[in-house]
C-alpha positions as CSV (number, residue, x, y, z in Angstrom):
1,M,48.8,192.8,27.4
2,R,48.0,189.2,28.3
3,N,48.1,187.4,31.6
4,R,47.0,183.8,30.7
5,H,49.3,181.4,32.4
6,D,49.2,178.9,29.6
7,D,49.9,181.3,26.7
8,Y,53.7,181.2,26.6
9,N,53.9,183.3,23.4
10,H,53.3,186.4,25.4
11,A,54.4,188.0,28.6
12,I,52.7,186.5,31.7
13,E,52.2,188.5,34.9
14,I,53.1,186.3,37.8
15,A,52.5,188.9,40.5
16,A,51.6,192.6,40.5
17,G,54.1,194.3,38.1
18,V,56.2,191.2,37.8
19,W,56.4,189.4,34.4
20,W,57.7,186.2,33.0
21,V,59.3,187.1,29.7
22,G,61.1,183.9,28.9
23,Y,61.0,181.6,26.0
24,V,60.0,177.9,25.9
25,L,62.8,176.1,24.0
26,P,61.2,173.2,22.1
27,D,62.1,169.7,23.5
28,D,64.5,171.1,26.0
29,P,64.1,170.0,29.7
30,F,66.5,172.8,30.7
31,Q,64.3,175.8,30.3
32,C,65.7,179.3,31.1
33,H,63.4,181.9,32.6
34,V,63.7,185.7,32.3
35,Y,61.8,188.0,34.6
36,L,60.9,191.7,34.3
37,I,59.9,193.9,37.2
38,E,57.8,196.7,35.7
39,N,58.9,199.9,37.4
40,G,58.5,202.8,35.0
41,E,61.7,204.2,33.7
42,E,63.6,202.2,36.3
43,S,62.4,198.8,35.3
44,I,64.5,195.8,36.2
45,L,65.4,192.8,34.1
46,I,66.5,189.7,36.0
47,D,68.8,187.2,34.3
48,P,68.3,188.4,30.7
49,G,68.9,185.0,29.1
50,S,70.9,183.9,26.1
51,K,71.1,184.7,22.4
52,L,68.9,181.6,21.8
53,T,66.0,183.2,23.7
54,W,66.6,187.0,23.2
55,D,64.4,187.6,20.3
56,A,61.3,186.1,22.1
57,T,62.3,187.8,25.3
58,R,62.7,191.2,23.6
59,R,59.2,190.9,22.0
60,K,57.6,190.1,25.3
61,I,59.4,193.0,27.1
62,L,58.0,195.3,24.5
63,E,54.5,194.2,25.4
64,I,55.1,195.7,28.9
65,V,57.6,198.6,28.6
66,P,59.9,200.1,26.1
67,L,63.4,198.6,26.2
68,E,64.8,201.9,27.1
69,H,62.9,201.8,30.4
70,I,65.2,199.0,31.6
71,R,67.5,200.7,34.0
72,Y,68.8,197.7,36.0
73,I,70.0,194.4,34.7
74,V,70.4,191.7,37.5
75,C,72.9,188.9,36.9
76,Q,72.7,186.4,39.7
77,H,75.7,184.5,38.3
78,Q,77.9,184.7,35.3
79,D,76.8,181.8,33.1
80,P,76.1,182.3,29.4
81,D,72.5,181.1,29.7
82,I,71.7,184.4,31.5
83,T,74.4,186.8,30.2
84,T,74.8,186.4,26.4
85,A,71.6,188.3,25.8
86,I,73.1,191.4,27.4
87,E,75.2,192.4,24.4
88,P,72.3,192.7,21.9
89,L,70.2,194.4,24.5
90,L,72.9,197.1,25.2
91,E,73.6,197.5,21.5
92,E,69.9,198.6,21.2
93,I,69.4,200.7,24.2
94,G,73.0,201.8,25.1
95,T,74.8,201.8,28.4
96,E,74.3,205.4,29.7
97,G,72.5,205.5,33.0
98,R,72.2,201.8,33.3
99,R,73.6,199.5,35.9
100,L,74.5,195.8,35.8
101,V,73.6,194.5,39.3
102,T,75.6,191.6,40.7
103,H,78.1,190.4,43.2
104,W,81.7,191.5,43.0
105,R,82.9,188.0,42.1
106,T,80.5,187.9,39.2
107,A,81.4,191.4,38.2
108,T,85.1,190.4,38.1
109,L,84.3,187.9,35.3
110,L,81.7,189.9,33.4
111,R,84.0,192.9,33.0
112,H,85.9,190.8,30.5
113,Y,82.9,191.1,28.0
114,D,83.8,194.9,27.9
115,W,80.2,196.0,27.5
116,G,81.0,199.5,28.8
117,I,78.2,199.3,31.4
118,D,78.6,200.4,35.1
119,F,78.4,197.7,37.7
120,Y,76.3,197.9,40.8
121,E,78.0,195.5,43.3
122,V,75.4,194.4,45.8
123,D,77.9,193.6,48.5
124,E,79.2,197.2,48.3
125,N,75.6,198.6,48.6
126,G,74.2,197.0,51.7
127,W,72.8,194.0,49.8
128,Q,69.9,196.1,48.5
129,L,68.8,198.2,45.5
130,Q,66.3,201.1,45.8
131,A,64.7,201.8,42.4
132,Q,62.2,204.6,42.9
133,K,59.7,203.1,45.4
134,R,60.8,199.5,44.7
135,R,63.4,197.9,47.0
136,L,65.2,194.8,46.1
137,E,67.2,192.8,48.6
138,F,69.9,190.3,47.8
139,V,70.8,187.0,49.4
140,L,74.3,185.6,49.1
141,T,74.1,181.8,48.5
142,P,77.8,181.0,47.9
143,Y,78.8,177.9,45.8
144,M,75.1,177.3,44.9
145,H,76.6,176.9,42.2
146,F,79.1,179.7,42.1
147,A,81.1,181.4,44.8
148,G,79.4,184.8,44.2
149,N,75.9,183.3,43.6
150,I,73.1,185.6,44.7
151,C,69.3,185.4,44.9
152,T,67.0,188.5,44.5
153,Y,64.1,189.3,46.8
154,D,61.4,191.8,45.8
155,T,60.1,193.2,49.0
156,K,56.9,194.4,47.4
157,T,55.6,191.1,46.0
158,K,57.7,188.9,48.3
159,I,59.0,186.9,45.3
160,L,62.4,185.3,45.6
161,F,64.2,185.1,42.3
162,S,66.3,182.1,43.2
163,S,68.7,181.7,40.3
164,D,69.6,178.0,39.9
165,I,68.3,177.1,43.3
166,F,64.9,175.3,43.1
167,G,65.6,174.7,39.4
168,A,64.5,171.5,37.8
169,F,64.7,169.3,34.6
170,T,61.1,169.0,33.4
171,E,59.9,166.8,30.6
172,G,56.9,169.1,29.7
173,F,57.0,172.8,30.3
174,K,54.8,174.2,33.1
175,L,55.2,177.7,34.3
176,F,53.9,177.0,37.7
177,V,54.4,173.9,39.9
178,E,51.3,171.8,40.2
179,D,52.5,168.8,42.1
180,P,55.3,169.5,44.6
181,R,56.2,165.9,45.1
182,L,56.6,165.4,41.3
183,Y,58.5,168.7,41.1
184,F,60.9,167.6,43.8
185,E,61.8,164.5,41.8
186,Q,62.6,166.8,38.9
187,M,64.6,169.1,41.2
188,K,66.6,166.1,42.3
189,L,68.0,165.6,38.8
190,F,69.1,169.2,38.8
191,H,70.5,169.6,42.3
192,T,72.2,166.4,43.0
193,H,74.9,167.0,40.4
194,Y,74.8,170.8,40.4
195,M,75.2,171.6,44.1
196,P,78.5,170.7,45.8
197,S,77.4,169.6,49.3
198,R,74.5,169.4,51.7
199,E,76.3,171.8,54.1
200,I,76.5,174.4,51.4
201,V,72.9,173.9,50.4
202,N,71.7,174.3,54.0
203,H,73.8,177.4,54.5
204,G,72.2,179.0,51.5
205,L,68.7,177.9,52.5
206,D,69.2,179.3,56.0
207,A,69.9,182.7,54.4
208,I,66.9,182.4,52.0
209,E,64.5,181.5,54.8
210,E,65.3,184.7,56.6
211,K,63.0,186.3,54.0
212,E,59.2,186.1,54.1
213,I,58.7,184.2,50.8
214,G,55.5,184.5,48.9
215,M,56.7,182.8,45.7
216,I,59.9,181.4,44.3
217,A,60.8,182.2,40.7
218,P,63.8,180.0,39.7
219,Q,65.8,180.5,36.5
220,H,65.0,176.9,35.5
221,G,62.0,174.6,36.0
222,S,58.7,176.1,37.3
223,I,57.6,178.9,39.6
224,I,56.8,177.7,43.1
225,P,53.6,179.1,44.8
226,E,53.8,180.1,48.4
227,E,52.0,177.1,49.8
228,M,54.5,174.7,48.3
229,V,57.7,176.5,49.5
230,P,58.0,174.9,53.0
231,F,57.7,171.4,51.6
232,L,60.3,171.9,48.9
233,V,62.7,173.7,51.2
234,S,62.5,170.8,53.7
235,R,63.1,168.2,51.1
236,L,66.0,170.1,49.5
237,R,67.7,170.3,52.9
238,K,67.8,166.5,53.1
239,L,68.9,165.9,49.5
240,D,72.2,164.2,48.9
241,V,74.1,166.4,46.5
242,G,77.6,166.7,45.0
243,I,77.4,163.4,43.1
244,Y,80.3,164.3,40.9
245,L,82.4,163.8,44.0
246,H,81.5,160.2,43.6
247,F,80.8,159.9,39.8
248,S,83.2,161.9,37.7
249,G,82.9,162.2,33.9
250,Y,79.4,160.7,33.7
251,K,76.9,162.7,31.6
252,N,73.7,160.7,32.2
253,V,72.4,162.9,35.0
254,Q,69.2,160.9,35.5
255,R,71.2,157.7,36.0
256,L,73.7,159.5,38.2
257,T,70.9,160.8,40.4
258,K,69.5,157.3,40.7
259,A,72.9,155.9,41.5
260,N,73.4,158.5,44.2
261,E,70.0,157.7,45.7
262,V,70.9,154.0,45.8
263,L,74.4,154.6,47.1
264,S,72.9,156.8,50.0
265,K,70.4,154.0,50.9
266,V,73.2,151.4,50.8
267,I,75.3,153.6,53.0
268,E,72.4,153.8,55.5
269,Q,72.1,150.0,55.5
270,V,75.8,149.5,56.0
271,T,76.5,152.3,58.4
272,F,73.4,152.7,60.6
273,T,72.1,149.2,61.1
274,T,73.4,146.7,63.6
275,T,72.3,143.5,61.8
276,T,74.8,141.2,60.1
277,A,75.7,141.4,56.5
278,Y,73.7,138.3,55.8
279,E,70.6,139.9,57.2
280,K,71.0,143.1,55.1
281,I,72.6,141.7,51.9
282,G,69.1,141.1,50.4
283,T,68.1,144.7,50.9
284,V,71.5,145.9,49.6
285,M,71.2,143.7,46.5
286,M,67.6,144.8,45.9
287,L,68.7,148.4,46.0
288,M,71.6,147.8,43.6
289,N,69.3,146.0,41.3
290,E,67.6,149.3,40.6
291,L,70.8,150.0,38.6
292,F,72.1,146.5,37.5
293,S,71.0,142.9,37.3
294,L,73.1,141.9,40.3
295,E,72.4,138.3,41.0
296,R,75.0,137.3,43.6
297,V,77.9,138.6,45.7
298,A,80.7,136.3,46.6
299,C,83.6,137.5,48.8
300,F,86.7,135.6,49.9
301,S,88.6,136.9,52.9
302,S,91.5,136.0,55.1
303,V,90.3,135.4,58.7
304,D,92.8,134.2,61.3
305,G,94.8,132.2,58.8
306,K,91.7,130.7,57.1
307,V,90.1,131.7,53.8
308,V,86.4,132.2,54.4
309,M,83.8,132.7,51.7
310,F,80.9,135.1,52.3
311,D,78.3,134.3,49.6
312,S,74.9,135.9,49.3
313,S,73.6,132.6,47.9
314,I,74.5,130.8,51.2
315,N,73.1,132.2,54.4
316,H,76.3,131.7,56.5
317,P,80.1,132.1,56.1
318,V,81.9,129.0,54.8
319,E,85.6,128.0,55.5
320,T,87.1,127.1,52.2
321,R,90.0,124.8,51.3
322,L,91.8,127.7,49.8
323,S,95.2,128.6,51.3
324,E,96.1,132.2,52.1
325,K,98.8,131.9,49.4
326,E,96.1,131.1,46.8
327,L,94.0,134.0,48.0
328,F,96.8,136.5,47.7
329,A,97.6,135.1,44.2
330,L,93.9,135.9,43.4
331,I,94.3,139.4,44.8
332,E,97.4,140.0,42.6
333,R,95.5,138.7,39.5
334,V,92.6,141.1,40.2
335,L,95.0,144.0,40.7
336,S,96.8,143.4,37.5
337,R,93.8,142.7,35.2
338,K,93.3,144.9,32.2
339,T,89.5,144.8,32.0
340,A,87.0,145.8,34.6
341,T,84.7,142.7,34.1
342,E,85.1,139.1,33.1
343,Y,83.0,136.0,32.6
344,L,83.4,133.4,35.3
345,E,82.0,129.9,36.0
346,E,84.3,129.2,38.9
347,I,86.5,131.2,41.3
348,V,89.8,129.5,42.2
349,Q,88.3,126.0,41.4
350,I,85.2,126.7,43.4
351,P,82.3,126.2,41.0
352,L,79.6,128.9,40.7
353,H,77.3,126.4,39.0
354,R,76.6,128.8,36.1
355,R,78.2,131.5,34.0
356,Y,78.2,135.1,35.3
357,L,79.5,138.4,34.2
358,A,81.8,139.3,37.2
359,Y,83.1,142.6,38.5
360,P,86.0,141.7,40.9
361,F,87.5,144.1,43.4
362,I,89.8,144.1,46.3
363,T,88.5,144.4,49.9
364,Y,90.4,146.0,52.7
365,N,90.5,145.5,56.5
366,E,90.3,148.3,59.1
367,H,94.0,148.9,58.7
368,H,93.5,149.4,54.9
369,S,95.5,146.2,54.1
370,A,94.2,144.1,51.3
371,N,92.5,141.0,52.9
372,G,90.3,139.6,50.2
373,V,88.5,139.7,46.9
374,C,84.8,140.3,46.3
375,F,82.9,139.6,43.1
376,F,79.7,141.3,42.0
377,L,78.1,138.6,39.8
378,F,75.7,139.8,37.2
379,S,73.4,138.1,34.8
380,E,75.5,136.8,31.9
381,D,73.7,139.1,29.4
382,E,74.2,142.2,31.6
383,I,76.0,145.1,29.8
384,I,78.4,147.1,32.0
385,E,79.6,150.2,30.2
386,R,82.7,152.1,31.1
387,E,80.7,154.8,32.9
388,D,78.9,152.1,34.9
389,V,82.2,151.0,36.3
390,D,82.5,154.4,37.9
391,I,79.2,153.7,39.7
392,L,80.3,150.2,40.8
393,K,83.6,151.7,42.2
394,N,81.5,153.6,44.8
395,F,80.1,150.4,46.2
396,R,83.5,148.8,46.8
397,K,84.3,150.6,50.0
398,L,80.9,149.9,51.4
399,F,81.3,146.1,50.8
400,S,84.7,146.3,52.5
401,I,83.0,147.9,55.5
402,M,80.2,145.2,55.4
403,L,82.9,142.5,55.4
404,I,84.8,144.1,58.3
405,K,81.6,144.0,60.3
406,E,80.7,140.4,59.1
407,I,84.2,139.1,59.9
408,G,84.0,140.6,63.4
409,Y,80.6,138.9,63.8
410,Y,82.0,135.7,62.4
411,R,84.9,135.7,64.9
412,M,82.5,136.5,67.7
413,Q,80.2,133.6,66.7
414,K,83.2,131.3,66.3
415,E,84.5,132.2,69.8
416,R,81.0,131.8,71.2
417,S,80.7,128.4,69.5
418,E,84.1,127.4,70.8
419,L,83.2,128.5,74.3
420,M,79.9,126.7,74.1
421,Q,81.7,123.6,72.8
422,K,84.0,123.8,75.8
423,T,81.0,124.1,78.1
424,I,79.2,121.1,76.7
425,T,82.1,118.8,75.9
426,D,84.4,116.7,78.1
427,G,87.9,118.0,78.0
428,L,89.6,114.6,77.7
429,T,87.4,112.6,75.3
430,K,85.7,115.6,73.5
431,L,82.4,113.9,73.9
432,Y,79.3,115.7,75.2
433,N,79.4,116.0,79.0
434,R,76.8,115.7,81.8
435,Y,75.9,119.4,81.5
436,Y,74.8,118.9,77.9
437,L,73.1,115.7,78.8
438,D,70.9,117.6,81.3
439,E,70.0,120.0,78.5
440,I,69.5,117.7,75.5
441,A,68.0,114.6,77.2
442,P,64.7,116.2,78.3
443,K,64.2,117.6,74.8
444,E,64.7,114.2,73.1
445,F,62.6,112.5,75.7
446,N,59.7,115.0,75.2
447,K,60.0,114.7,71.4
448,A,59.8,110.9,71.6
449,K,56.8,111.1,73.9
450,R,55.0,113.7,71.8
451,H,55.6,111.9,68.4
452,G,55.4,108.3,69.7
453,Y,58.7,107.0,68.4
454,P,61.0,104.7,70.4
455,L,63.9,106.2,72.4
456,S,66.5,104.0,74.1
457,V,69.2,104.8,76.6
458,V,72.5,102.8,76.9
459,M,74.8,103.1,79.9
460,L,78.3,101.7,79.3
461,D,81.2,101.2,81.7
462,L,84.8,100.1,80.9
463,D,85.5,96.8,82.7
464,N,88.2,96.7,85.3
465,F,89.3,100.2,84.4
466,K,90.8,100.7,87.9
467,E,93.2,97.9,87.2
468,I,94.4,99.6,84.0
469,N,95.0,102.8,85.9
470,D,96.8,101.0,88.7
471,R,99.0,98.9,86.4
472,Y,99.8,101.3,83.6
473,G,99.2,104.7,85.2
474,H,96.6,107.4,84.7
475,D,98.2,108.6,81.4
476,I,97.5,105.3,79.8
477,G,94.1,105.2,81.4
478,D,93.3,108.5,79.7
479,L,94.5,107.0,76.4
480,V,92.1,104.2,76.9
481,L,89.2,106.6,77.6
482,K,90.0,108.6,74.5
483,D,90.4,105.5,72.3
484,F,87.1,104.1,73.5
485,A,85.3,107.5,72.8
486,K,86.7,107.6,69.2
487,F,85.7,103.9,68.7
488,L,82.2,104.6,69.8
489,Q,81.9,107.7,67.6
490,R,83.0,105.7,64.6
491,N,80.4,103.0,65.2
492,L,77.3,105.1,66.1
493,R,74.9,107.0,63.8
494,E,74.8,110.7,63.4
495,S,71.4,110.8,65.1
496,D,72.8,109.2,68.3
497,F,74.0,111.3,71.2
498,L,77.2,110.1,73.0
499,F,78.1,111.4,76.4
500,R,80.9,110.9,78.9
501,Y,78.8,110.3,82.0
502,G,81.6,110.3,84.5
503,G,84.8,108.5,85.2
504,E,84.8,105.4,82.9
505,E,81.1,105.6,82.3
506,F,79.5,106.6,79.0
507,L,75.9,107.1,78.0
508,I,74.2,106.9,74.6
509,L,70.8,108.4,73.7
510,M,69.4,106.6,70.6
511,P,66.2,108.1,69.1
512,F,64.1,106.1,66.7
513,T,65.6,102.8,68.0
514,A,63.9,100.0,70.0
515,R,65.9,98.2,72.6
516,E,66.2,95.0,70.6
517,D,67.8,96.9,67.8
518,V,70.0,98.8,70.3
519,F,71.1,95.5,71.8
520,N,72.2,94.3,68.3
521,V,74.1,97.5,67.7
522,I,75.9,97.4,71.1
523,E,76.7,93.7,70.7
524,R,78.3,94.4,67.3
525,I,80.3,97.3,68.8
526,R,81.4,95.1,71.8
527,K,82.5,92.2,69.5
528,S,84.4,94.7,67.2
529,L,86.2,96.1,70.2
530,K,87.4,92.6,71.2
531,E,88.8,92.1,67.7
532,K,90.6,95.4,67.9
533,R,94.3,95.3,68.9
534,G,93.6,97.8,71.7
535,I,95.9,100.6,72.8
536,E,99.5,100.3,71.6
537,T,102.2,101.3,74.0
538,L,106.0,101.0,73.7
539,E,105.8,97.6,75.5
540,K,102.6,95.9,74.2
541,P,99.0,96.5,73.1
542,I,96.5,97.0,75.9
543,G,93.1,95.5,75.4
544,Y,89.9,96.5,77.2
545,T,86.2,95.6,77.3
546,F,83.0,97.2,78.4
547,S,79.6,96.3,79.8
548,A,76.3,97.9,78.9
549,G,72.8,98.4,80.2
550,I,70.0,99.1,77.8
551,I,66.5,100.5,78.5
552,Q,63.7,101.8,76.2
553,Y,61.4,104.6,77.1
554,S,57.8,103.7,78.3
555,D,54.9,105.9,79.1
556,E,55.4,105.8,82.9
557,D,59.1,106.7,82.7
558,S,60.8,110.1,83.2
559,I,64.2,110.8,81.7
560,R,65.8,110.4,85.1
561,E,64.0,107.1,85.6
562,L,65.3,105.9,82.2
563,I,68.9,106.7,83.1
564,R,68.5,105.1,86.5
565,K,67.1,101.9,84.9
566,S,69.9,101.8,82.3
567,D,72.4,102.1,85.2
568,E,70.7,99.1,87.0
569,R,70.9,97.0,83.9
570,L,74.6,97.9,83.5
571,Y,75.4,96.6,86.9
572,A,73.3,93.5,86.2
573,A,75.7,92.9,83.2
574,K,78.6,93.5,85.5
575,R,77.3,90.9,88.0
576,E,76.8,88.4,85.3
577,G,80.5,88.5,84.4
578,R,81.3,91.8,82.5
579,D,81.9,92.2,78.8
580,R,78.3,91.9,78.0
581,S,75.0,93.8,77.5
582,A,71.9,93.5,79.6
583,M,68.3,94.6,78.7
C-alpha cells in the first residue's frame, strides 16, 4: 500500500485507517472524492462515486480491503455523482448483510433504483452508527444542498466527511488545501450558487461546529487540515449565497459569483452609508466596472413638478427644461421597447456629447410608482449578452433606492437654500439685505486688503421718496422700490453685490473697481434712469431719481468706516441738489 499524498493513482491514507480512494478526472474542476474507512469486515465506503470514477475507485479499494469487506455504504445525499457507482458495486459483492446508510429523505428517492439493499436511516437510529469498535455520528445539514443532506463524523479520527459543504471548484487538483485564502476563493464559486441562503448555511455550520473537528474531507475540492478549519468556517458564515435567487438561468458560475460579490458591495454602499448618491456614485460605478465598461449613469426624475437630471458626469442635480409630460412619454417608450439596449447620442434632445450603448430602465419612488428613467451608459463597443441583462436587472432597484435618497437630499438642500435665500434677501425687492451685508462685506474687504485690488462702496438713496409715498401711497412706493432694484440689477456686473440697506437706501459693493470707474458707472445708470419712462400707473408714469455717495477702500479704513464715508458722500450729494453722485 502507498501513502504518498501526491500519488493519485493509488489509495492515500489521510488519517489512521481512513483512505482517499477517489479518481482525478482530467481537466475537470469539479472533482468528486470517495473515502474508505478501513474497519475489517465492517468497512465503510462514503459517497461511492459515479460510473465515471468507479473503475479507479474499485482498484484503489482493493489495495486496502477486499470489496466484500464493505458492509456499510454511506450516501450523504442522492445525486448521481455519488450514487451511480453503487449498482456495479452491489452487482459484484451482493446485497446480503449490507446497509445503505442515509437520511430518510434520501432513502425515499434511492429506493427507486431497486438495488435490493436494506437501508439504515440515521434519523431512526439516534444519528449514529456503531460498526464494531468504530462509531460514526451524523449531522443533519438540511438544504445544504438537499432537504435530507447529512455530514458524517468519525469519532476516532475526528474527520468530518462534509458532503458538498466546503467543496470547491479548483483549477489544478490538490488533495489537501495549502492556502486557505486561495481555497476560500475557490469555495465561493461553489457555494454562492449551490447553497440557498446564509441563514441555512449558518444553521448547518452551527450543527457542524458542535463536533470537535480534526479534519474536513469534502466530496469536492480539497481536504482541509485542522488548523485551517476555523478560518474557512468563519468566512463561509459571511458568504453571500443563493445567487440564483438573483440570477436565474445563467451558467457562467464564475461570472455569477463575481456579479453577486459586486451586487453585495453595491447594496452595502446604497443601504448602509449616509452620504449622498453623488458622493458614492464613483464607488458604485467602480464596482460595476468589474463586470462592465460602465462610463456614465444618467437619471431623469420627476421632483415636485420639475424634471431633474442626476448625472454621474455632473457633480450636482440639474433642473431640465423637460416637462413631466415628456418624461412620462419617455417612461412609456422604455416600457414598450423590444430590445434591452440601444445606442444613444442624446436623451429627449439633451445631448450626451458622444455615442453610448445604453441600458434604460424605469425607476420607482417609495410608493412604487414610476417616477423616472435611468440609463446605464456603456462604452460604445461594450457587448451586453442576454445573460448580462439578468445581472443588470439586479442593479435597477438599487439605483431606484439611491434616487429616492438623492431626491430627498435634493429637496432638503433646495428647502435649505430657499430658507437661506429668505434669510439673506429683502422680501420686497429680492435684493440682499443688511444681514447678508454684515456677512459678505468683511469677507470682500479682507480679500481686497490681502490681494491689493481696489474695492469701492456706493450708497444710493431715492430722491424725495417720502413725497412719492405721500402722494401716491405706499403701494406705489413699493413699486418704485422694486422697479429701482430691477433697474440696478440689469445695469450692474455679476461680480457686484447689491443690497437694500434700509428704507429707500441701497448699497453696492464693487470689487476690482476704482472710484473713478465706479463714478462713471453710477453716472451712466443715473442718466439711463432719467431717460426711462418710470413706473406706469393707470393715471400717468411716475418718474424718480437717486443720489449716490462713492468711496474707495484705503489702508486705514475698516468696512464700517467705508460704509460711513459712503453715507457721508451720499448726503453731500443731497445737499448739492440731489440727482447726482459725489466722491
